[in-house]
C-alpha positions as CSV (number, residue, x, y, z in Angstrom):
1,M,75.9,-62.8,-21.8
2,I,76.2,-64.9,-25.4
3,Q,79.5,-65.4,-25.3
4,S,80.0,-66.6,-29.2
5,L,78.2,-63.5,-29.8
6,E,81.8,-61.6,-28.3
7,G,84.1,-64.2,-30.1
8,L,82.2,-63.7,-33.5
9,R,82.8,-59.7,-32.9
10,G,86.5,-60.3,-32.0
11,I,86.9,-62.2,-35.8
12,A,84.8,-58.9,-37.2
13,A,87.6,-56.5,-35.4
14,L,90.4,-58.7,-36.5
15,I,89.4,-58.9,-40.3
16,V,88.7,-55.5,-40.7
17,A,92.7,-54.8,-38.9
18,L,93.7,-57.2,-41.8
19,Y,91.2,-55.8,-44.7
20,H,93.4,-52.0,-44.0
21,L,96.9,-53.8,-44.1
22,K,96.5,-54.9,-47.8
23,I,98.5,-58.2,-47.1
24,G,97.5,-60.9,-49.1
25,T,93.8,-59.2,-49.8
26,E,93.6,-59.7,-53.4
27,Y,93.8,-63.5,-52.9
28,V,90.8,-64.2,-50.2
29,A,87.7,-62.1,-51.0
30,V,86.4,-62.5,-47.2
31,L,89.5,-59.9,-46.6
32,K,89.3,-57.8,-50.0
33,N,85.9,-56.7,-48.5
34,G,86.4,-56.9,-44.5
35,Y,85.1,-53.4,-44.7
36,L,81.4,-55.1,-44.7
37,F,82.1,-56.4,-41.1
38,V,81.6,-52.9,-40.0
39,D,77.9,-53.9,-40.4
40,L,78.0,-56.9,-38.5
41,F,79.2,-54.7,-36.0
42,F,76.0,-52.6,-36.1
43,V,73.5,-55.3,-36.7
44,L,75.4,-56.9,-32.8
45,S,74.5,-53.4,-31.9
46,G,70.9,-53.2,-32.2
47,F,70.7,-56.7,-31.3
48,V,72.3,-56.1,-28.0
49,I,71.4,-52.9,-27.0
50,C,68.1,-54.1,-27.9
51,A,67.9,-56.4,-25.2
52,A,69.5,-54.2,-22.6
53,Y,67.5,-51.1,-23.0
54,F,64.4,-52.0,-24.8
55,S,62.0,-52.4,-21.6
56,R,64.6,-50.2,-19.6
57,M,64.5,-46.9,-21.7
58,N,60.1,-46.3,-21.2
59,S,60.9,-42.2,-19.5
60,P,63.2,-39.2,-20.0
61,Q,64.9,-40.0,-16.6
62,D,66.0,-43.2,-18.4
63,F,68.0,-41.5,-21.2
64,K,70.6,-39.4,-19.2
65,P,72.1,-42.7,-17.7
66,F,71.9,-44.3,-20.8
67,V,73.8,-41.2,-23.0
68,I,76.4,-40.8,-20.3
69,R,77.1,-45.1,-20.4
70,R,76.9,-44.7,-24.5
71,F,79.4,-41.9,-24.2
72,G,81.7,-43.4,-21.7
73,R,82.3,-46.4,-23.8
74,L,82.9,-44.9,-27.4
75,F,85.0,-41.6,-26.1
76,P,88.2,-42.3,-24.0
77,L,89.0,-44.5,-27.0
78,L,87.9,-42.4,-29.6
79,V,90.3,-40.0,-28.1
80,F,93.1,-41.8,-27.2
81,S,93.3,-43.5,-30.4
82,T,92.8,-40.1,-32.2
83,I,95.7,-38.7,-30.4
84,L,98.2,-41.6,-30.9
85,F,97.2,-41.5,-35.1
86,V,98.1,-37.9,-35.2
87,L,101.4,-38.4,-33.4
88,L,102.1,-41.7,-35.8
89,T,101.5,-39.8,-38.5
90,N,103.9,-36.7,-38.0
91,L,106.7,-38.7,-36.4
92,I,106.8,-40.8,-40.2
93,V,106.5,-37.4,-41.8
94,L,109.6,-36.3,-39.3
95,A,111.5,-39.2,-39.9
96,K,111.1,-39.0,-44.0
97,R,112.0,-35.3,-43.9
98,L,115.3,-36.3,-41.7
99,A,116.2,-39.0,-44.8
100,V,115.6,-36.5,-47.3
101,V,118.4,-34.1,-45.5
102,Y,120.8,-36.7,-45.0
103,G,120.5,-37.8,-48.6
104,Y,118.1,-41.2,-48.3
105,G,115.1,-39.8,-49.9
106,G,115.9,-42.2,-52.7
107,F,114.9,-45.3,-50.3
108,L,111.8,-43.8,-49.3
109,N,108.3,-45.2,-50.8
110,N,106.6,-41.3,-50.8
111,P,109.5,-39.0,-51.0
112,D,107.1,-36.0,-51.6
113,A,104.9,-37.3,-48.4
114,L,106.2,-34.5,-46.1
115,T,103.6,-32.5,-44.8
116,Y,102.8,-32.6,-41.0
117,L,99.1,-33.5,-40.2
118,I,98.2,-30.7,-38.1
119,P,94.2,-30.9,-37.0
120,S,92.0,-28.3,-38.1
121,A,90.0,-26.7,-35.0
122,A,86.9,-28.2,-37.0
123,E,88.1,-31.5,-37.0
124,I,88.7,-31.9,-33.4
125,F,85.5,-29.9,-32.4
126,S,83.9,-32.8,-34.7
127,T,86.0,-35.7,-32.8
128,L,85.1,-34.3,-29.4
129,T,81.2,-33.9,-30.3
130,L,81.7,-37.4,-32.1
131,T,80.2,-35.5,-35.3
132,H,83.1,-36.0,-37.8
133,S,81.2,-38.6,-40.2
134,L,77.9,-37.3,-40.1
135,G,78.7,-35.3,-43.3
136,L,80.2,-32.2,-42.2
137,F,83.9,-33.5,-44.3
138,D,84.3,-34.1,-48.1
139,D,86.4,-37.3,-47.0
140,L,87.1,-39.1,-43.9
141,I,89.3,-37.4,-41.1
142,L,92.0,-38.4,-38.6
143,N,91.7,-41.6,-37.5
144,T,90.0,-42.9,-40.3
145,P,87.8,-45.7,-38.9
146,S,86.0,-43.6,-36.7
147,W,83.9,-42.8,-38.6
148,S,81.5,-45.7,-37.3
149,I,82.0,-44.8,-34.0
150,S,80.3,-41.3,-34.7
151,T,77.6,-42.8,-36.5
152,E,77.0,-45.3,-34.0
153,F,76.4,-43.2,-31.2
154,Y,73.8,-41.1,-32.8
155,T,72.4,-44.0,-33.5
156,Y,71.9,-44.8,-30.0
157,L,70.4,-41.4,-29.8
158,L,67.9,-42.0,-32.1
159,F,66.9,-45.4,-30.4
160,A,66.4,-43.9,-27.1
161,A,64.2,-41.3,-28.9
162,V,62.0,-43.7,-30.3
163,C,61.7,-45.8,-27.4
164,L,60.3,-42.8,-25.5
165,I,58.2,-41.1,-28.1
166,F,56.3,-44.5,-28.4
167,P,54.6,-47.3,-26.9
168,A,56.7,-50.9,-26.7
169,K,54.2,-52.6,-28.9
170,K,54.7,-49.3,-31.6
171,R,58.4,-49.3,-31.4
172,W,58.7,-52.2,-33.5
173,P,57.1,-50.7,-36.5
174,V,59.0,-47.7,-35.9
175,F,62.6,-50.1,-36.1
176,G,61.4,-51.5,-39.6
177,L,60.4,-48.0,-41.2
178,L,63.6,-47.4,-39.8
179,T,65.8,-50.0,-41.3
180,L,63.9,-49.8,-44.6
181,F,64.8,-46.3,-44.8
182,G,68.5,-46.4,-43.8
183,M,68.9,-49.6,-46.5
184,A,67.2,-47.1,-49.3
185,V,69.8,-44.4,-48.3
186,T,72.7,-47.3,-48.5
187,I,71.4,-48.3,-51.5
188,W,70.9,-44.6,-53.3
189,S,74.3,-43.1,-52.4
190,S,76.7,-46.3,-52.6
191,I,74.9,-46.5,-56.6
192,S,74.5,-42.7,-57.5
193,V,76.9,-40.8,-55.5
194,H,79.4,-43.4,-55.2
195,D,78.9,-45.5,-58.4
196,C,79.6,-48.6,-56.7
197,L,78.4,-50.9,-59.2
198,E,81.4,-49.7,-61.7
199,K,84.2,-48.7,-59.0
200,G,83.4,-52.0,-56.5
201,G,82.9,-51.2,-52.5
202,C,79.1,-51.2,-52.4
203,M,77.6,-50.9,-48.9
204,G,81.2,-48.5,-48.4
205,V,79.4,-45.4,-47.6
206,T,80.9,-43.4,-44.7
207,Y,81.9,-40.1,-44.1
208,D,78.6,-38.4,-45.8
209,Y,75.2,-41.2,-45.4
210,G,77.4,-43.6,-42.7
211,F,74.9,-42.8,-40.2
212,L,72.1,-44.0,-42.7
213,R,74.1,-47.3,-43.3
214,C,74.8,-47.9,-39.5
215,V,70.2,-47.3,-38.9
216,Y,70.1,-49.6,-41.6
217,S,72.2,-52.3,-40.2
218,F,71.5,-51.2,-36.2
219,F,67.4,-51.4,-36.3
220,L,67.6,-54.5,-38.3
221,G,69.4,-56.0,-35.3
222,A,67.3,-54.4,-33.1
223,L,64.3,-56.3,-35.2
224,L,66.5,-59.3,-35.5
225,Y,66.5,-59.6,-31.4
226,H,62.3,-59.1,-31.3
227,F,62.3,-62.1,-33.7
228,S,64.4,-64.1,-31.6
229,R,62.2,-64.0,-28.8
230,S,59.2,-64.7,-30.7
231,F,60.3,-67.6,-32.5
232,A,62.0,-71.0,-31.5
233,L,64.6,-71.8,-35.0
234,P,67.0,-74.6,-34.5
235,H,70.2,-73.5,-34.0
236,A,72.4,-75.8,-36.1
237,P,70.8,-75.7,-39.3
238,L,70.9,-71.8,-39.1
239,Q,74.6,-71.9,-38.5
240,V,75.2,-74.1,-41.7
241,T,72.7,-71.7,-43.1
242,G,74.4,-68.4,-42.1
243,L,78.0,-69.7,-42.8
244,V,77.5,-71.1,-46.3
245,T,75.2,-67.6,-46.9
246,L,78.1,-65.7,-46.2
247,G,80.5,-67.9,-48.4
248,L,78.1,-67.7,-50.9
249,F,77.8,-63.7,-50.7
250,F,82.0,-63.4,-50.8
251,S,82.9,-65.5,-54.1
252,L,79.8,-63.5,-55.5
253,L,81.4,-59.9,-54.6
254,A,83.4,-59.9,-57.5
255,Q,80.7,-60.2,-60.4
256,F,77.7,-58.8,-58.1
257,P,78.8,-56.2,-56.6
258,A,75.3,-55.2,-55.2
259,I,74.9,-58.2,-53.1
260,A,77.0,-56.4,-50.6
261,F,73.7,-54.6,-49.6
262,L,72.7,-57.9,-48.6
263,F,75.1,-58.6,-45.8
264,P,73.4,-57.4,-42.8
265,F,71.3,-60.1,-43.6
266,A,73.9,-62.6,-44.2
267,F,75.2,-61.2,-40.9
268,S,71.9,-61.6,-38.6
269,L,71.6,-65.0,-39.4
270,L,74.8,-65.8,-38.4
271,I,73.6,-63.7,-35.3
272,L,70.0,-65.5,-35.0
273,S,71.9,-69.2,-34.8
274,L,74.1,-68.0,-32.1
275,A,71.3,-66.4,-29.5
276,K,71.0,-69.3,-27.7
277,D,74.8,-69.8,-27.4
278,Q,74.5,-73.4,-28.4
279,G,75.9,-75.3,-31.4
280,A,79.1,-76.2,-32.9
281,L,79.8,-72.9,-34.0
282,A,79.1,-71.3,-30.7
283,Q,81.7,-73.6,-29.2
284,V,84.4,-72.6,-31.6
285,L,83.8,-69.0,-30.7
286,N,83.6,-69.4,-27.3
287,L,86.7,-71.0,-26.9
288,R,89.8,-68.6,-25.3
289,P,91.2,-67.0,-27.9
290,F,88.6,-65.8,-29.7
291,Q,86.8,-65.1,-26.2
292,I,89.9,-62.4,-25.9
293,L,89.4,-60.9,-29.5
294,G,86.3,-60.3,-28.2
295,Q,86.8,-58.5,-25.2
296,R,89.7,-56.9,-27.1
297,S,87.5,-56.4,-30.3
298,Y,86.8,-52.5,-29.9
299,S,90.7,-51.4,-28.9
300,I,91.5,-53.6,-32.5
301,Y,89.1,-51.5,-34.2
302,M,90.6,-48.3,-32.7
303,L,94.0,-49.0,-33.0
304,H,94.8,-50.8,-36.0
305,M,95.3,-48.1,-38.3
306,P,98.0,-46.1,-36.8
307,L,99.4,-49.5,-36.6
308,V,98.9,-49.4,-40.4
309,L,100.7,-46.7,-40.7
310,I,103.7,-48.4,-40.0
311,F,103.8,-51.5,-41.3
312,E,102.3,-50.1,-44.7
313,N,105.5,-49.4,-45.1
314,I,107.5,-52.3,-44.3
315,A,104.5,-54.6,-45.9
316,K,105.8,-52.4,-49.4
317,R,109.3,-53.4,-49.2
318,V,109.1,-56.9,-48.7
319,D,108.5,-59.5,-51.5
320,G,107.2,-63.1,-51.6
321,F,104.9,-64.8,-49.2
322,I,107.2,-65.9,-46.3
323,S,108.1,-62.0,-46.0
324,G,104.9,-61.2,-46.3
325,A,103.1,-63.3,-43.7
326,A,106.1,-62.4,-41.6
327,V,105.0,-58.7,-41.5
328,L,101.7,-60.3,-41.4
329,I,102.0,-62.1,-38.1
330,T,104.0,-59.5,-36.8
331,Y,101.5,-56.8,-37.1
332,V,98.7,-59.0,-35.5
333,G,101.1,-59.4,-32.6
334,V,102.0,-56.7,-31.9
335,L,98.0,-55.5,-32.4
336,L,97.2,-57.8,-29.6
337,V,99.6,-56.5,-27.4
338,L,98.5,-52.9,-27.6
339,S,94.9,-53.4,-27.3
340,G,95.4,-55.6,-24.2
341,W,97.3,-52.4,-22.4
342,S,94.5,-50.1,-23.7
343,Y,91.4,-52.3,-22.8
344,R,93.7,-52.7,-19.2
345,F,94.1,-49.0,-19.2
346,I,91.8,-47.0,-20.8
347,E,88.3,-48.6,-21.9
348,D,88.0,-50.9,-18.7
349,P,88.7,-47.5,-16.1
350,F,86.8,-45.3,-18.3
351,R,83.9,-47.4,-18.8
352,E,83.9,-47.7,-15.3
353,R,83.8,-44.4,-14.3
354,F,81.4,-43.6,-16.2
355,N,78.9,-46.2,-15.5
356,R,79.5,-44.6,-11.7
357,L,78.5,-41.4,-13.0
358,A,75.6,-42.8,-14.5
359,G,74.6,-45.0,-11.5
360,K,74.5,-41.4,-9.3
361,K,72.0,-39.9,-12.2
362,K,69.8,-42.9,-11.5
363,T,70.1,-46.5,-10.2
364,L,69.9,-48.7,-13.0
365,S,70.0,-52.6,-12.7
366,A,72.7,-54.2,-14.8
367,A,71.8,-54.2,-18.2
368,P,71.8,-57.9,-19.0
369,M,73.5,-58.4,-21.8
370,Q,76.1,-54.9,-21.1
371,A,79.6,-57.7,-21.3
372,M,78.5,-58.2,-25.0
373,E,77.5,-54.8,-26.3
374,I,79.1,-54.0,-29.0
375,K,82.7,-52.4,-29.5
376,P,83.1,-51.2,-32.8
377,S,82.5,-50.6,-35.4
378,T,81.3,-51.3,-34.3
379,P,82.8,-52.6,-34.6
380,D,79.7,-49.6,-27.1
């Protein structure tokens, strides 16, 4: 297991969670553009899935256990977090309705938002089949960050299909073509459909072309794994280069929004520099706080939006640095506790159950990098 990548994933999940809360994001470029760290999840996912399964996905008999493991990794927490999101949304609406009835409507930030969230049959079905971000809707639905879980699951299936159709040596060119195609569609849709050069948010396609965004970064990560095996590069200069590149990109984003399309390559530099789990950056990421973040990263990613429903209302009522910082610290603290519970009682137990089920279908040796597989979006 590459522990430093575990820590990197945890930091990325926390940044996405802070991005959605919107406290202080106007002052910190990394937080203001935190949505881009979803692409770090995708690149990392491609890297570790390729490392774990490239040489083990050779026959149709390998496909079913792979799908069971991937589905079991994503599905239980997706369902739990979505139910929690719907319940909290409706509890907030109920509280607002009671406030209006008892004459306190003037204290509400948005007193007209009194409609209960009742998921449609299409939303329920698409969530249960993980298809809700494959272009079926005109916007994000329910627990909005889960769009990346939808796209990543079907990218897993695409990866497996390529491995089953092509012999090992011919897979790499296919991975390259998929990377280029995903990149081209992501750039086109961001610019032509979402007008990101004027409005900002380049690389931020989700519910419509998010699958191709995931394909771009995921298969870039798969190619990165192949590159890391073929070439031995010094980790220290790579770590410095990766960090400097990311810092430069973030500093230039406001002026040159198209730089966002290059972030998967910047994340690739950083991941490549940590592939041997060596160097100063690796030592920092191996510290226990970052390892805990990494362990809980999927829960942090999936549960932060339900908490944002509560804390964004609190944040709108406070002024000043100290009050804002207090809300931010409380938000992070509650999120860490909640993610610890969900990891202990949902993530880990259900993952083990699905892994045992997969083992009954076919006995597979433990994946060499299973413990570091992405827990996104993405953020396995």
